[in-house]
N, C-alpha and C positions, 0 to 999 in steps of 0.2 A: 199930224204932228203931235196932237194931244196924246194919242195912243203911244207914240214913241217916247214921249216924256214920262208917261206912266210906267212904261217898261223900264226906263232908266232909274226912276225913283224906286221902283220895286227892287231892281237889282242892287242898288246901293244900300237899301235898307237891309236886304238879306245877305249881302256880300260876305260878311265875316263868317256867318254860319255856313254859307254855301260851299266855301272851299274846304271846310272841314268834312263836307259830305259829298265830295266828288268821287274820283277813282284814283288808283295808284299805279305808277309805272316808272321804269328806268331801264337803261340798256347796257349791254356789254358785248364784246366780241369784235370780229373783223369789221373794217370800215371800207365802204366803196366811195371813192372820191368823186367829186364833180367831174364830168367829162370835159367841160369847158374850163378855162383858166379861172381859178379862184384866188390866185395870188394877188398881192397888192394891198393897199390900205383900205380898211373897212371904214366907210363913212357912217358915223353913228346916226341912228334915227333920232329925230328931234322929239318924237312923241314916245318917250320912255314911260313905262308903266307907273301908275300911282302906287304908293306904298301898300304892301299886302298886309291885311289885318291878321292873317293866320301866321303862326310861327313857322320858321323854316323847317322845323322837324315834321310839320304836317304837310306843307306845300313846297315843292320845288318845281321850277319850270324850265322848259327848253329855252335857251338863249338863242334867238334867231340869228344874231350877228356872229355867232360861233359856228353856225351850221355849215359843215363842209363834208359830211359823209352820209351816204345813203342809209346805212344802218347806224342808228343813233348811239353814240358812246354812252357809257354808264353815267357820267357826270352831267349829261345833257338831257337825258330822258326824264319826263316829268314825274313827280311823286305827289300823291295826295292820300292821306289816311282818313278813313271814315271813323274808325275806333282805334283800338290799340294795335300794336304790331306783335302778334303772337310769337312766342318762342317755342318752336316745335322741334322735336327730336326725330330724326329719320328712323331710328330703331323702334321708337314707340308709336310713331304715326301710322294710322290706318285710314283707308277710305271705305266708307260704307255705302252701298247702293241698295236701297230698300224702298219701303212704301208699297205701292200696288204693283209688285212684281212676284213672279212665281218662284224665283230662285234668288233670294238676297245674297249679295256678295260682300265680303270683307277682304280688302286687298292691301298688301304692303307696297312700299315703293319699288322693291325688287320685283314684285308680281307685275306691277305696271310696266316697269322697264323691260321685262321679259316679253312683253307683247310687241306686235309689229309696230315699228317706229314710223312716224309720220312727221312732216314739217310743213309749215306755212309761213310766208313772210307777210306780215300784217301791220299796217299803220294804225295804231290805236290812238283815238282822240277822246278826251274828256268831253262830255256833252255840254259842259259849261264853258268850254274854251271860247274866248273872244266875246263872251256875253257879259263880262264884268270889266271895269276900267283897270283892274290890277291883275288880269289873268289873260294872257294871249299865247302862252307856251305849253298848253296842255295837249301835246301831241308828240309822237315818236314812232319810229319804225324799227321792227325787230324780226328776226327769223326765230320762230318758236318751234320747239320740238317736243314730242311726246308720243302718245298713242291716241288713235281715233276714239271718240266718245261713243259713236253709234254701235259698234260691235259689243261694247260692254252692256249697253242697254238691251240689246237683242239677246245677249247671253243671260241677263237677269230675267228676261221674259216679262215685258210690260203687259199687265192684264188689260182686258178690253175696256174697263172703265177708266183707265189711266189716261189723262189728257194733258197734264202739266208736269214739268220736271223742274224741281227746285234745287238750287245749288247753295250749300251752306258753307260759309267760311268759319274759321276759328276765332276771328275777331268779333268783339262784342262791346256794347256800350249802353249807357242809360238813355232811355227815351221817356218823355212825360206824356201820359195819356189821361187827360182830365186831371183828377186828383191823385192818380196812381203813377209812380215811377217804376218802370220795368227795366230789366237788362235784356236787350234784344241782340240776338246773334245776327251778323250780317248775312243776308240771303237775297238771291234774285231768282226769278222763275222765268221760264219760257214754255211755249207750247211743245207738245211731244214732237210735232212735225219739225219745228225749228231746232229742237235738241238733236234730232236725228240727221241734221245736215252733215254732209260728208266731210266738210272742212273743219268741223269742231274738234278741238283737241283737248286732252288732259295733258298739260304741258309741264315738263320738269326741266327744260333747258331754254335759255335765251341766247341767241347768237353763238351756239356751240358750247356754252358754259352752263354749269348747274344753275338752276333758278335761284337768284339771290333772295334773301329773306324779305326785303322790301317789296319784292314782286311776287310773293306768294309761296315761298319754299314751304314744303317740298313739292306742292302740286297746285296748279291753278287751271281754271277753265280758260280756254282761248276760243272765242266765238268770232271769227273773222267777219267783218262787215257790221258789227255791233259796236255801239259806244262803249267806252272803257268800263263803265259801271257794271255791265253785264258779264265782264270777264273776271269772275269771282276768284279771289286769291285765298291762299291758306285753306284750300278745299278739304273738307273732312267728311261730307255727307252729300249724297245725291238721292233725292226722294221723289218718287212718282206719286202724284196726287190725282184726285178726281174733280178738282175745282181749281180755278185760277188763284194763284198766290197773291196775297194783298199785304205783304210786309211793308215796313217803313220805306224801303228804297224802291218799292214798286208803286205804291198807292198814295204816299204822302210826299216823299222827296223824289227828285228826278221825274217830276210830272210837269208837262208843258200845259199851261193854261192859255186858252185862246178864245177870243170873241169872234163868233161867226154870226152871219145873218141868215135867218130862215123865215121865209114869208114876211119879210119886212121887219122882223123882230130880232133883237140881239139875243144870242144864246151862247152861254159859256161852255166850252168843252175842256175835258181833262184827259190827256193821253200820256201814258208812261213812256219814257225815253227807251228807244229800242235800237233801230238801225241807223248807221251813219248817214250823213247828208253830204252831198257834193260840196267841196270847199277848196280854197287855195289861200296862200298868203305870200306877200313879198318877204324874203328872208333877209337880204342885205344888199347894199350897194358897195361895190369895190372900185378902186381907182388904181390903175397900173400905168405908169407914165402919164399920158394924156387920154387914156382909154377908160371909160366908165362901163361897168356891167351891172345889171340888175338880176339877182338870182332869187329863186323862190321854190315853192313846192305846191303840189295839188294832190288831193286825196279824197277818200269817201266814196269812190266808185272807180271803175276801170277808166283811166284817164286817156282821152284822145288828143287833147290840146289845152293850151292856156294862152291868155292874152294879157297884155299890160297896157295901162293907160297912164300917161304922164300928164299931170295937171288936168286941163280940160281938153286934151288932144284926142286924137283918134285911138281906137284900140289897135295895138301892135301885136302881131302873132309872135309868141315866144317859141324858142327851140327847146323841145324836150331832150334832156341830156341823159337821163337815167330813169328807169322804171316805167317807160311807156309800155302799155299793154298788160302790166301787172294787174292781177285780178283784185288783190286786196292791199297792195303796197302803194305808197305815194310815188309820184313822178316828180323829178326835179326839172326846172325850166330856167332858161336864161334869155335875156334881151341885151343886146349891145346898145348903149345909150350914147348916141353920137352928139358930141359937142354941146353938152348941157350948159345953159346960161347960168351965171352966178345968181345966187339967191335961193329962196326956199321953194321946194317943189313937193307935190304930192304924187305918190305912186300907188296905183290900184291894180289888183289882179283879179282875174276870173278864170275858172276852169270849165272845160267842156268834157263830158263823158262820152263813152262809145255809143250811147243811144242818142246823142245830140242834145242832151240836157245841159243847160248853162247855169252856172252858179248865179244866184239872184243878187240884185242890188240890196243894200240894207233897208231901203224903203219899199221893197216889194210888199204888196198887200198881205201876202201869206205870212211874212215875217213881222210886219208891223202890227198884225192883229194879235200877237201874243204878248202877255204881260210878264213872262218869266224869261230868264236868261238862257235856259237850256236850248240846245239845237239852233244856235245863232250861226248860221252858215252864210250870211250875207258877205258880199265882197269886202275885203279888208283893204284899207287905205293907210299908208304910212307917210310920214313927212321927213324930208331930208334937206340939209343945207349944203349947197355947192358953193365953195369959196372961189 
C-alpha cells in the first residue's frame, strides 16, 4: 500500500508536466461499427476525469462514452504535444538518412510515395495512459499507410559498427540541464534489429487520408507494438549510430522507475518505455428498452479474449465483436448485463492474449513496485449508477 501511495503522489506531482511530454495522435477516415447493438442511451460513468492541468491545445483524449467505431474518428483520437507543432511544406521537406551508412539518402515525399506501398492497422497508446487521475483516453486505432522502413535502411547500407537508429522530428523545445538551457529536437532511438522489423512504416496516410499536421505531416514513423512516444512525428532525419541514444525522451523522460529486491536488498531500476503492454478498458454502458450492454476494447497484443467483472461478482466472458486475431489492432468486446439492480456498480475488465497472458490487477507486485505512471496496464475499473 505504501508503494502504491508513493506512486500516486509521484504521479500527481509530475502530472502537469507529464502530459506535455507524452505522445500525439488523432484519426480520420472510414469507421467500422460495433457488431453488437450500440444503440440506446449511454449511462454516464460516475468516475469522470479530474481537471486536466494541460491546455486543450496540448492534450486531447478519446472520450470512451462516444466510442462506437473500430477506426477512431479524427475528433476522438488523442493528441499530446511534446514541443511545438512544426509548419512544414511538402515542396521544401526532405528526409535524410545518414550517419553510419555507406550511401546517405535524401528523399522528397514524392520519392517516398513512389516506393512500394504498405499498410498496417495499429492501436497506438500513450505510455502514460490511465497512469494519472486526469488521463484515461490516450489510445486510438488507425490504418496507417506509407512505405516500409527496412528497405530504405538496407538501400542506405548500414555499416558494421551501426547498432542504433535514431529518428528525429522537426519539433523542438527548451530543456534545462543544470545551469544550461538548451533547445532539444525531439528524437527517439531503437536498436538496428528493432528498426528493421518488417511492420515498421514511414507513414504519410491515416485511414486513407493524407497525414494531418497534428499527426506528423508529411511523414512519421509507425512502429507497431510500441508505445506512442516511439512513433516519431514530423520526421526529418534518420541517423544510424554506434552507441545507444540517450536524449531527453529516452533517458530522462518516458523512463519507468521500479524498486526490485536482489539478495534481500532494494535496488532501483530505470527502463526506457518501449513496447506496448496487454490492456483493456470498459468503454460504456448502454440501455435499450430494458436491456443493458457493457462495451469495451482490449489491445497491446494479439487479443484472444476479454472478461468483465461487475462489483465483486465472478469474471464473465465477453464476446469479441471486432478485431479478434488482429496482430496490432484492438479488439472490441461486449457483455449483456442481465437485470442490473438499482444503485451504484463497478465494472472491471481484463484482457487475455493469444499466448495466454492475462492483464494484471492494479495491485500486481510488478505494477505496485514502480513509482512512475508510465506503462500502467492494470485492470481498469469504472463506476456507473443504474436508476
